[in-house]
N, C-alpha and C positions, 0 to 999 in steps of 0.2 A: 504494500500500500504506500503510495506516494506521501500522503499527508501525515502518516505516523512518523515517517522518517524526517519530514520537515519539522514536525513538532519537537522531536528529540533534539534536533540541531538547534532550534530556537532556544530551548531551555538551557542546553549545555553552553551555548554562546553567551547567554545572559548571566549564568551563575557558575562561578569558579568551583563551588562545592561539587557539582556533577562532573566537571572536568577531572577533578582529583578523585572522585568516587563514582565512576560510571555505573557500578553495580547497585547503587542506591536509587537509580531512576529506571523505571520500567514504563514503556509506552507500548500499548497493545490494543487490539480491536476485539470488541464483543458485539453481540446482537446484530450481526450483519444481515443485510437484505439486498436483493438484486432488483433493480427497477428497469424494466424494458417497456418501451412504448407500444410495441407491436407494429410499428411503422415499417416501411421498407428497409430502413437502415438497421443493421445488426448491432449498432452501438447501444450502450446501456449505462447505468449508473449504479454504484454501490452506495447504500446508506448504512451507517454503522455508528456504534458508540466508540469513540476514541478515549481510552483510559490512560491517564497519566498518574503513576504512583510514585511518590517521593517517599523513600523509607529512611527513618531516623534523620529527618531533615532538620538542621539546626537554624535555619533562617526564618525570616518572616513569611507569612502567607503571601504578602505582596511580592516577594521575590520569585514566587511561582506564577502568580496571577498576571504580572506585567508581561512576561514573555508569552504566556498563553494568549492574552489579548492581542499582543503584537502578531502572533501567528494567525489569530482569527482575522485580523484586518487584511492580511495577505491572502490567506488560504481558505477561509470560511466566513466571508464578510456578512453573510446573512445573519450570523449569530449576534452581530452588533447593530446592523442597520434595519433588520426586520423585527418589528415590535413583538410579534408572537414568539419568534425564535429567541429573541433577546431575553424573554422572561424565563425560559426553561432550558435553553441550549447549552449552558455551562453550569454544572453543579459540582459540589465537592463535599467530602467528608474528611474530618480530621480526627485522628486518635492521638491525644496528647500523651506522650510517653513519659516525660519528666519536664522539669522547668526549662529545658534547653532544646528538646527535640520532639518531633511529631511524625507520624505516618500520615500522609495526605494523599487522598485519591480524588482526582478530578475526572468527571465523566462529561464528554463533549460530543454533541450531536454533529456528525460529519457526513459528507457525501463526496463522491469522487466520480467524475465522468470518465468513461472508457470509450475511446473511439476505435471501432473495429474496422480493419482494412486487410487487404491481402499483401503479403510480402512478395519479394521477387520469385520465390519458389511456389507461390500460389496458396500458401498456408494463411489462414485467418490469424491475425495478431491483434492485440489490444494495446493502445497507447493511453496511459493514464494522463489526464489533463488537469491542470490546476484551474482555479477560478479566474474568470476575466477580471481585469482591474475594475474596482468598484468606483462609481462616479463620485462618491463622497470622499474618496481618498485621492486628493489632488495636492500638488505642492502648495505649501502654505497652510494647509488644513492642520489642525492640532494633531491628528493621528499621524501625519507624515513627519512630524518632528519628534516622535517617540525615540528615545535613545536606548540602544541595547549595546552590550559589550560583545565584540567578536571574540573568536577563540584566543586571540593574543591579549585580550583585556582592554583593547582600544575601543572607545565609544564610537558608535556609528549610528546613522539614522536607520530606521527600520528597513527602508528600501535601498539604502546606500546612495551613492551619488548618482543622480540621473541627469 
């Protein structure tokens, strides 16, 4: 799944704890569905719950929420810009382990478009597509100035230089 890999990368880029402790972050898919339109095109979409589990996390809940929202702006904007999906599209549970750490599970409603075509050998293949750029995410918009740290710790804008 494309979006699960992108989620992991967004969280690791934002949070040094997971760069140093990659085994403390699990990103996985549950409750998957296949949506096909029955139209002449064989293309389809996956709908699923994207689970993000931070184990024995010593940081603030904000340190996870910020990169998750940054990911959503880029890869699942309906979770922010669609009123119905905004209400229930991102949820979390926290198990406080002690004064310094918690296990935190986010559950995120996600979807992924798969374009089906034939390769050079005539086999049907699927190409996972990311979301189109959302009209509310334009240069100068508050979302476009969110800062995250890249893998080297250097601050960069969500989309990088454009």
